[in-house]
N, CA, C and O atoms as a Maestro MAE file, in Angstrom:
{
 s_m_m2io_version
 :::
 2.0.0
}

f_m_ct {
 s_m_title
 :::
 protein
 m_atom[244] {
  # First column is atom index #
  i_m_mmod_type
  r_m_x_coord
  r_m_y_coord
  r_m_z_coord
  i_m_residue_number
  s_m_chain_name
  s_m_pdb_residue_name
  s_m_pdb_atom_name
  i_m_atomic_number
  :::
  1 25 0.632 -8.290 2.566 1 A "UNK " " N  " 7
  2 3 1.983 -8.476 2.202 1 A "UNK " " CA " 6
  3 2 2.647 -8.487 3.573 1 A "UNK " " C  " 6
  4 15 2.347 -7.711 4.481 1 A "UNK " " O  " 8
  5 25 3.696 -9.560 3.647 2 A "UNK " " N  " 7
  6 3 4.287 -9.560 4.780 2 A "UNK " " CA " 6
  7 2 5.559 -8.898 4.810 2 A "UNK " " C  " 6
  8 15 6.069 -8.590 3.733 2 A "UNK " " O  " 8
  9 25 6.215 -8.603 6.011 3 A "UNK " " N  " 7
  10 3 7.343 -7.906 6.194 3 A "UNK " " CA " 6
  11 2 8.690 -8.637 5.537 3 A "UNK " " C  " 6
  12 15 9.579 -7.975 5.001 3 A "UNK " " O  " 8
  13 25 8.719 -9.858 5.633 4 A "UNK " " N  " 7
  14 3 9.629 -10.714 5.091 4 A "UNK " " CA " 6
  15 2 9.717 -10.828 3.572 4 A "UNK " " C  " 6
  16 15 10.806 -10.958 3.012 4 A "UNK " " O  " 8
  17 25 8.605 -10.780 2.937 5 A "UNK " " N  " 7
  18 3 8.401 -10.395 1.546 5 A "UNK " " CA " 6
  19 2 9.056 -9.201 1.148 5 A "UNK " " C  " 6
  20 15 9.977 -9.144 0.334 5 A "UNK " " O  " 8
  21 25 8.519 -8.207 1.782 6 A "UNK " " N  " 7
  22 3 9.171 -6.834 1.450 6 A "UNK " " CA " 6
  23 2 10.636 -6.849 1.494 6 A "UNK " " C  " 6
  24 15 11.296 -6.445 0.537 6 A "UNK " " O  " 8
  25 25 11.252 -7.370 2.736 7 A "UNK " " N  " 7
  26 3 12.604 -7.211 2.889 7 A "UNK " " CA " 6
  27 2 13.413 -7.995 1.660 7 A "UNK " " C  " 6
  28 15 14.622 -7.809 1.524 7 A "UNK " " O  " 8
  29 25 12.824 -8.701 0.956 8 A "UNK " " N  " 7
  30 3 13.496 -9.496 -0.269 8 A "UNK " " CA " 6
  31 2 13.454 -8.680 -1.373 8 A "UNK " " C  " 6
  32 15 14.221 -8.931 -2.303 8 A "UNK " " O  " 8
  33 25 12.584 -7.607 -1.451 9 A "UNK " " N  " 7
  34 3 12.437 -6.703 -2.686 9 A "UNK " " CA " 6
  35 2 13.635 -5.740 -2.693 9 A "UNK " " C  " 6
  36 15 14.364 -5.631 -1.708 9 A "UNK " " O  " 8
  37 25 13.813 -5.074 -3.777 10 A "UNK " " N  " 7
  38 3 14.945 -4.226 -3.857 10 A "UNK " " CA " 6
  39 2 14.082 -2.862 -3.432 10 A "UNK " " C  " 6
  40 15 12.854 -2.819 -3.360 10 A "UNK " " O  " 8
  41 25 15.040 -1.705 -3.152 11 A "UNK " " N  " 7
  42 3 14.439 -0.571 -2.786 11 A "UNK " " CA " 6
  43 2 13.465 0.197 -3.975 11 A "UNK " " C  " 6
  44 15 12.482 0.925 -3.834 11 A "UNK " " O  " 8
  45 25 14.125 -0.254 -5.127 12 A "UNK " " N  " 7
  46 3 13.182 0.513 -6.273 12 A "UNK " " CA " 6
  47 2 12.019 -0.263 -6.530 12 A "UNK " " C  " 6
  48 15 11.078 0.280 -7.107 12 A "UNK " " O  " 8
  49 25 11.942 -1.543 -6.159 13 A "UNK " " N  " 7
  50 3 10.628 -2.286 -6.280 13 A "UNK " " CA " 6
  51 2 9.640 -1.879 -5.146 13 A "UNK " " C  " 6
  52 15 8.449 -1.678 -5.386 13 A "UNK " " O  " 8
  53 25 10.204 -1.760 -3.842 14 A "UNK " " N  " 7
  54 3 9.626 -1.243 -2.730 14 A "UNK " " CA " 6
  55 2 8.954 0.091 -3.103 14 A "UNK " " C  " 6
  56 15 7.781 0.229 -2.754 14 A "UNK " " O  " 8
  57 25 9.582 1.127 -3.798 15 A "UNK " " N  " 7
  58 3 9.090 2.385 -4.111 15 A "UNK " " CA " 6
  59 2 8.018 2.313 -5.113 15 A "UNK " " C  " 6
  60 15 7.082 3.104 -4.989 15 A "UNK " " O  " 8
  61 25 8.021 1.408 -6.170 16 A "UNK " " N  " 7
  62 3 7.081 1.298 -7.184 16 A "UNK " " CA " 6
  63 2 5.792 0.735 -6.436 16 A "UNK " " C  " 6
  64 15 4.723 1.340 -6.521 16 A "UNK " " O  " 8
  65 25 5.910 -0.338 -5.765 17 A "UNK " " N  " 7
  66 3 4.825 -0.813 -4.930 17 A "UNK " " CA " 6
  67 2 4.204 0.275 -4.155 17 A "UNK " " C  " 6
  68 15 2.986 0.413 -4.267 17 A "UNK " " O  " 8
  69 25 4.842 1.042 -3.410 18 A "UNK " " N  " 7
  70 3 4.245 2.061 -2.713 18 A "UNK " " CA " 6
  71 2 3.323 3.041 -3.595 18 A "UNK " " C  " 6
  72 15 2.186 3.338 -3.229 18 A "UNK " " O  " 8
  73 25 3.904 3.526 -4.794 19 A "UNK " " N  " 7
  74 3 3.245 4.358 -5.769 19 A "UNK " " CA " 6
  75 2 1.959 3.501 -6.187 19 A "UNK " " C  " 6
  76 15 0.870 4.072 -6.131 19 A "UNK " " O  " 8
  77 25 2.009 2.305 -6.560 20 A "UNK " " N  " 7
  78 3 1.041 1.520 -6.844 20 A "UNK " " CA " 6
  79 2 -0.045 1.500 -5.950 20 A "UNK " " C  " 6
  80 15 -1.216 1.599 -6.315 20 A "UNK " " O  " 8
  81 25 0.339 1.370 -4.740 21 A "UNK " " N  " 7
  82 3 -0.749 1.140 -3.606 21 A "UNK " " CA " 6
  83 2 -1.381 2.410 -3.315 21 A "UNK " " C  " 6
  84 15 -2.511 2.403 -2.825 21 A "UNK " " O  " 8
  85 25 -0.782 3.503 -3.560 22 A "UNK " " N  " 7
  86 3 -1.158 4.948 -3.043 22 A "UNK " " CA " 6
  87 2 -2.123 5.109 -4.281 22 A "UNK " " C  " 6
  88 15 -3.220 5.594 -4.004 22 A "UNK " " O  " 8
  89 25 -1.904 4.796 -5.540 23 A "UNK " " N  " 7
  90 3 -2.935 5.139 -6.526 23 A "UNK " " CA " 6
  91 2 -4.175 4.357 -6.448 23 A "UNK " " C  " 6
  92 15 -5.236 4.854 -6.825 23 A "UNK " " O  " 8
  93 25 -4.096 3.005 -5.919 24 A "UNK " " N  " 7
  94 3 -5.223 2.217 -5.918 24 A "UNK " " CA " 6
  95 2 -5.924 2.869 -4.467 24 A "UNK " " C  " 6
  96 15 -7.149 2.828 -4.360 24 A "UNK " " O  " 8
  97 25 -5.260 3.346 -3.591 25 A "UNK " " N  " 7
  98 3 -6.059 3.961 -2.440 25 A "UNK " " CA " 6
  99 2 -6.746 5.033 -2.839 25 A "UNK " " C  " 6
  100 15 -7.905 5.149 -2.440 25 A "UNK " " O  " 8
  101 25 -6.193 6.000 -3.679 26 A "UNK " " N  " 7
  102 3 -6.810 7.151 -4.109 26 A "UNK " " CA " 6
  103 2 -8.175 6.834 -4.832 26 A "UNK " " C  " 6
  104 15 -9.182 7.526 -4.682 26 A "UNK " " O  " 8
  105 25 -8.102 5.715 -5.632 27 A "UNK " " N  " 7
  106 3 -9.311 5.306 -6.544 27 A "UNK " " CA " 6
  107 2 -10.286 4.862 -5.745 27 A "UNK " " C  " 6
  108 15 -11.456 5.163 -5.985 27 A "UNK " " O  " 8
  109 25 -9.914 4.017 -4.591 28 A "UNK " " N  " 7
  110 3 -10.963 3.424 -3.761 28 A "UNK " " CA " 6
  111 2 -11.615 4.601 -3.158 28 A "UNK " " C  " 6
  112 15 -12.837 4.704 -3.263 28 A "UNK " " O  " 8
  113 25 -10.903 5.535 -2.514 29 A "UNK " " N  " 7
  114 3 -11.424 6.573 -1.719 29 A "UNK " " CA " 6
  115 2 -12.289 7.451 -2.567 29 A "UNK " " C  " 6
  116 15 -13.175 8.097 -2.008 29 A "UNK " " O  " 8
  117 25 -12.119 7.539 -3.860 30 A "UNK " " N  " 7
  118 3 -13.010 8.331 -4.709 30 A "UNK " " CA " 6
  119 2 -14.176 7.686 -4.961 30 A "UNK " " C  " 6
  120 15 -15.244 8.298 -4.986 30 A "UNK " " O  " 8
  121 25 -14.072 6.250 -5.194 31 A "UNK " " N  " 7
  122 3 -15.200 5.400 -5.234 31 A "UNK " " CA " 6
  123 2 -16.218 5.420 -4.016 31 A "UNK " " C  " 6
  124 15 -17.439 5.535 -4.124 31 A "UNK " " O  " 8
  125 25 -15.469 5.281 -2.787 32 A "UNK " " N  " 7
  126 3 -16.273 5.230 -1.563 32 A "UNK " " CA " 6
  127 2 -17.159 6.572 -1.356 32 A "UNK " " C  " 6
  128 15 -18.209 6.451 -0.726 32 A "UNK " " O  " 8
  129 25 -16.833 7.693 -1.796 33 A "UNK " " N  " 7
  130 3 -17.247 8.854 -1.876 33 A "UNK " " CA " 6
  131 2 -18.718 8.930 -2.749 33 A "UNK " " C  " 6
  132 15 -19.718 9.565 -2.416 33 A "UNK " " O  " 8
  133 25 -18.526 8.037 -4.038 34 A "UNK " " N  " 7
  134 3 -19.639 7.982 -4.793 34 A "UNK " " CA " 6
  135 2 -20.688 6.975 -4.772 34 A "UNK " " C  " 6
  136 15 -21.873 7.108 -5.074 34 A "UNK " " O  " 8
  137 25 -19.959 5.782 -4.300 35 A "UNK " " N  " 7
  138 3 -20.767 4.640 -4.319 35 A "UNK " " CA " 6
  139 2 -20.330 3.620 -3.100 35 A "UNK " " C  " 6
  140 15 -19.320 3.870 -2.442 35 A "UNK " " O  " 8
  141 25 -21.075 2.551 -2.853 36 A "UNK " " N  " 7
  142 3 -20.653 1.632 -1.764 36 A "UNK " " CA " 6
  143 2 -19.625 0.677 -2.302 36 A "UNK " " C  " 6
  144 15 -19.764 0.118 -3.391 36 A "UNK " " O  " 8
  145 25 -18.645 0.513 -1.554 37 A "UNK " " N  " 7
  146 3 -17.396 -0.450 -1.944 37 A "UNK " " CA " 6
  147 2 -17.976 -1.936 -1.709 37 A "UNK " " C  " 6
  148 15 -18.768 -2.223 -0.812 37 A "UNK " " O  " 8
  149 25 -17.490 -2.769 -2.594 38 A "UNK " " N  " 7
  150 3 -17.682 -4.285 -2.387 38 A "UNK " " CA " 6
  151 2 -16.890 -4.621 -1.081 38 A "UNK " " C  " 6
  152 15 -17.317 -5.213 -0.090 38 A "UNK " " O  " 8
  153 25 -15.713 -4.142 -1.287 39 A "UNK " " N  " 7
  154 3 -14.834 -4.705 -0.101 39 A "UNK " " CA " 6
  155 2 -14.196 -3.518 0.735 39 A "UNK " " C  " 6
  156 15 -13.054 -3.157 0.450 39 A "UNK " " O  " 8
  157 25 -14.893 -2.902 1.755 40 A "UNK " " N  " 7
  158 3 -14.430 -1.843 2.347 40 A "UNK " " CA " 6
  159 2 -13.115 -1.987 3.212 40 A "UNK " " C  " 6
  160 15 -12.427 -0.995 3.448 40 A "UNK " " O  " 8
  161 25 -12.816 -3.114 3.631 41 A "UNK " " N  " 7
  162 3 -11.748 -3.132 4.348 41 A "UNK " " CA " 6
  163 2 -10.487 -3.139 3.421 41 A "UNK " " C  " 6
  164 15 -9.400 -3.032 3.990 41 A "UNK " " O  " 8
  165 25 -10.508 -3.249 2.100 42 A "UNK " " N  " 7
  166 3 -9.369 -3.108 1.441 42 A "UNK " " CA " 6
  167 2 -8.713 -1.749 1.661 42 A "UNK " " C  " 6
  168 15 -7.496 -1.617 1.530 42 A "UNK " " O  " 8
  169 25 -9.481 -0.782 1.979 43 A "UNK " " N  " 7
  170 3 -8.674 0.473 2.204 43 A "UNK " " CA " 6
  171 2 -7.696 0.442 3.495 43 A "UNK " " C  " 6
  172 15 -6.617 1.021 3.621 43 A "UNK " " O  " 8
  173 25 -8.306 -0.313 4.333 44 A "UNK " " N  " 7
  174 3 -7.494 -0.319 5.587 44 A "UNK " " CA " 6
  175 2 -6.380 -1.340 5.495 44 A "UNK " " C  " 6
  176 15 -5.426 -1.262 6.269 44 A "UNK " " O  " 8
  177 25 -6.461 -2.298 4.578 45 A "UNK " " N  " 7
  178 3 -5.481 -3.212 4.347 45 A "UNK " " CA " 6
  179 2 -4.226 -2.427 3.254 45 A "UNK " " C  " 6
  180 15 -3.012 -2.622 3.324 45 A "UNK " " O  " 8
  181 25 -4.838 -1.653 2.422 46 A "UNK " " N  " 7
  182 3 -3.745 -0.801 1.588 46 A "UNK " " CA " 6
  183 2 -2.921 0.158 2.373 46 A "UNK " " C  " 6
  184 15 -1.731 0.383 2.150 46 A "UNK " " O  " 8
  185 25 -3.734 0.779 3.432 47 A "UNK " " N  " 7
  186 3 -3.148 1.811 4.215 47 A "UNK " " CA " 6
  187 2 -1.937 1.127 5.222 47 A "UNK " " C  " 6
  188 15 -0.860 1.665 5.477 47 A "UNK " " O  " 8
  189 25 -2.334 0.006 5.646 48 A "UNK " " N  " 7
  190 3 -1.174 -0.718 6.341 48 A "UNK " " CA " 6
  191 2 -0.175 -1.463 5.533 48 A "UNK " " C  " 6
  192 15 0.909 -1.787 6.018 48 A "UNK " " O  " 8
  193 25 -0.493 -1.725 4.395 49 A "UNK " " N  " 7
  194 3 0.733 -2.137 3.538 49 A "UNK " " CA " 6
  195 2 1.486 -1.028 3.111 49 A "UNK " " C  " 6
  196 15 2.701 -1.160 2.961 49 A "UNK " " O  " 8
  197 25 0.925 0.058 2.894 50 A "UNK " " N  " 7
  198 3 1.814 1.244 2.393 50 A "UNK " " CA " 6
  199 2 2.805 1.721 3.647 50 A "UNK " " C  " 6
  200 15 3.953 2.115 3.444 50 A "UNK " " O  " 8
  201 25 2.184 1.630 5.012 51 A "UNK " " N  " 7
  202 3 3.062 1.987 6.038 51 A "UNK " " CA " 6
  203 2 4.040 0.974 6.481 51 A "UNK " " C  " 6
  204 15 4.993 1.266 7.204 51 A "UNK " " O  " 8
  205 25 3.760 -0.424 5.971 52 A "UNK " " N  " 7
  206 3 4.740 -1.467 6.094 52 A "UNK " " CA " 6
  207 2 6.013 -1.283 5.357 52 A "UNK " " C  " 6
  208 15 7.156 -1.452 5.783 52 A "UNK " " O  " 8
  209 25 5.577 -0.863 4.042 53 A "UNK " " N  " 7
  210 3 6.584 -0.794 2.949 53 A "UNK " " CA " 6
  211 2 7.474 0.503 3.406 53 A "UNK " " C  " 6
  212 15 8.704 0.456 3.420 53 A "UNK " " O  " 8
  213 25 6.753 1.622 3.764 54 A "UNK " " N  " 7
  214 3 7.634 2.725 4.092 54 A "UNK " " CA " 6
  215 2 8.458 2.684 5.364 54 A "UNK " " C  " 6
  216 15 9.368 3.497 5.525 54 A "UNK " " O  " 8
  217 25 8.194 1.850 6.191 55 A "UNK " " N  " 7
  218 3 8.815 1.522 7.422 55 A "UNK " " CA " 6
  219 2 10.116 0.680 7.014 55 A "UNK " " C  " 6
  220 15 11.205 0.865 7.559 55 A "UNK " " O  " 8
  221 25 9.910 -0.210 6.057 56 A "UNK " " N  " 7
  222 3 11.016 -1.125 5.776 56 A "UNK " " CA " 6
  223 2 12.072 -0.448 4.865 56 A "UNK " " C  " 6
  224 15 13.269 -0.730 4.817 56 A "UNK " " O  " 8
  225 25 11.353 0.581 4.088 57 A "UNK " " N  " 7
  226 3 12.316 1.246 3.283 57 A "UNK " " CA " 6
  227 2 13.171 2.190 4.162 57 A "UNK " " C  " 6
  228 15 14.377 2.357 3.976 57 A "UNK " " O  " 8
  229 25 12.403 2.835 5.199 58 A "UNK " " N  " 7
  230 3 13.072 3.636 6.343 58 A "UNK " " CA " 6
  231 2 14.316 3.034 6.878 58 A "UNK " " C  " 6
  232 15 15.422 3.563 6.997 58 A "UNK " " O  " 8
  233 25 13.904 1.729 7.207 59 A "UNK " " N  " 7
  234 3 15.078 1.077 8.096 59 A "UNK " " CA " 6
  235 2 16.444 0.744 7.259 59 A "UNK " " C  " 6
  236 15 17.502 0.508 7.842 59 A "UNK " " O  " 8
  237 25 16.327 0.749 5.920 60 A "UNK " " N  " 7
  238 3 17.461 0.558 5.106 60 A "UNK " " CA " 6
  239 2 18.026 1.742 4.993 60 A "UNK " " C  " 6
  240 15 19.221 1.710 4.699 60 A "UNK " " O  " 8
  241 25 17.492 2.886 5.150 61 A "UNK " " N  " 7
  242 3 18.574 4.187 5.090 61 A "UNK " " CA " 6
  243 2 19.334 4.383 6.290 61 A "UNK " " C  " 6
  244 15 20.152 5.300 6.360 61 A "UNK " " O  " 8
  :::
 }
 m_bond[243] {
  # First column is bond index #
  i_m_from
  i_m_to
  i_m_order
  :::
  1 1 2 1
  2 2 3 1
  3 3 4 2
  4 3 5 1
  5 5 6 1
  6 6 7 1
  7 7 8 2
  8 7 9 1
  9 9 10 1
  10 10 11 1
  11 11 12 2
  12 11 13 1
  13 13 14 1
  14 14 15 1
  15 15 16 2
  16 15 17 1
  17 17 18 1
  18 18 19 1
  19 19 20 2
  20 19 21 1
  21 21 22 1
  22 22 23 1
  23 23 24 2
  24 23 25 1
  25 25 26 1
  26 26 27 1
  27 27 28 2
  28 27 29 1
  29 29 30 1
  30 30 31 1
  31 31 32 2
  32 31 33 1
  33 33 34 1
  34 34 35 1
  35 35 36 2
  36 35 37 1
  37 37 38 1
  38 38 39 1
  39 39 40 2
  40 39 41 1
  41 41 42 1
  42 42 43 1
  43 43 44 2
  44 43 45 1
  45 45 46 1
  46 46 47 1
  47 47 48 2
  48 47 49 1
  49 49 50 1
  50 50 51 1
  51 51 52 2
  52 51 53 1
  53 53 54 1
  54 54 55 1
  55 55 56 2
  56 55 57 1
  57 57 58 1
  58 58 59 1
  59 59 60 2
  60 59 61 1
  61 61 62 1
  62 62 63 1
  63 63 64 2
  64 63 65 1
  65 65 66 1
  66 66 67 1
  67 67 68 2
  68 67 69 1
  69 69 70 1
  70 70 71 1
  71 71 72 2
  72 71 73 1
  73 73 74 1
  74 74 75 1
  75 75 76 2
  76 75 77 1
  77 77 78 1
  78 78 79 1
  79 79 80 2
  80 79 81 1
  81 81 82 1
  82 82 83 1
  83 83 84 2
  84 83 85 1
  85 85 86 1
  86 86 87 1
  87 87 88 2
  88 87 89 1
  89 89 90 1
  90 90 91 1
  91 91 92 2
  92 91 93 1
  93 93 94 1
  94 94 95 1
  95 95 96 2
  96 95 97 1
  97 97 98 1
  98 98 99 1
  99 99 100 2
  100 99 101 1
  101 101 102 1
  102 102 103 1
  103 103 104 2
  104 103 105 1
  105 105 106 1
  106 106 107 1
  107 107 108 2
  108 107 109 1
  109 109 110 1
  110 110 111 1
  111 111 112 2
  112 111 113 1
  113 113 114 1
  114 114 115 1
  115 115 116 2
  116 115 117 1
  117 117 118 1
  118 118 119 1
  119 119 120 2
  120 119 121 1
  121 121 122 1
  122 122 123 1
  123 123 124 2
  124 123 125 1
  125 125 126 1
  126 126 127 1
  127 127 128 2
  128 127 129 1
  129 129 130 1
  130 130 131 1
  131 131 132 2
  132 131 133 1
  133 133 134 1
  134 134 135 1
  135 135 136 2
  136 135 137 1
  137 137 138 1
  138 138 139 1
  139 139 140 2
  140 139 141 1
  141 141 142 1
  142 142 143 1
  143 143 144 2
  144 143 145 1
  145 145 146 1
  146 146 147 1
  147 147 148 2
  148 147 149 1
  149 149 150 1
  150 150 151 1
  151 151 152 2
  152 151 153 1
  153 153 154 1
  154 154 155 1
  155 155 156 2
  156 155 157 1
  157 157 158 1
  158 158 159 1
  159 159 160 2
  160 159 161 1
  161 161 162 1
  162 162 163 1
  163 163 164 2
  164 163 165 1
  165 165 166 1
  166 166 167 1
  167 167 168 2
  168 167 169 1
  169 169 170 1
  170 170 171 1
  171 171 172 2
  172 171 173 1
  173 173 174 1
  174 174 175 1
  175 175 176 2
  176 175 177 1
  177 177 178 1
  178 178 179 1
  179 179 180 2
  180 179 181 1
  181 181 182 1
  182 182 183 1
  183 183 184 2
  184 183 185 1
  185 185 186 1
  186 186 187 1
  187 187 188 2
  188 187 189 1
  189 189 190 1
  190 190 191 1
  191 191 192 2
  192 191 193 1
  193 193 194 1
  194 194 195 1
  195 195 196 2
  196 195 197 1
  197 197 198 1
  198 198 199 1
  199 199 200 2
  200 199 201 1
  201 201 202 1
  202 202 203 1
  203 203 204 2
  204 203 205 1
  205 205 206 1
  206 206 207 1
  207 207 208 2
  208 207 209 1
  209 209 210 1
  210 210 211 1
  211 211 212 2
  212 211 213 1
  213 213 214 1
  214 214 215 1
  215 215 216 2
  216 215 217 1
  217 217 218 1
  218 218 219 1
  219 219 220 2
  220 219 221 1
  221 221 222 1
  222 222 223 1
  223 223 224 2
  224 223 225 1
  225 225 226 1
  226 226 227 1
  227 227 228 2
  228 227 229 1
  229 229 230 1
  230 230 231 1
  231 231 232 2
  232 231 233 1
  233 233 234 1
  234 234 235 1
  235 235 236 2
  236 235 237 1
  237 237 238 1
  238 238 239 1
  239 239 240 2
  240 239 241 1
  241 241 242 1
  242 242 243 1
  243 243 244 2
  :::
 }
}
């Protein structure tokens, strides 16, 4: 997810996307503990997307 795409979203959409990604991250971390992931780089990508979303949300405040 790119920063310019995030800036076009409304604050409620950004918050909803953060919640969605955090849930996905939790599920992937749980699966990683029990089995091997098909795409282990997805965790890193999710963490960075969450950070990007939170940064832009904070810029708006």
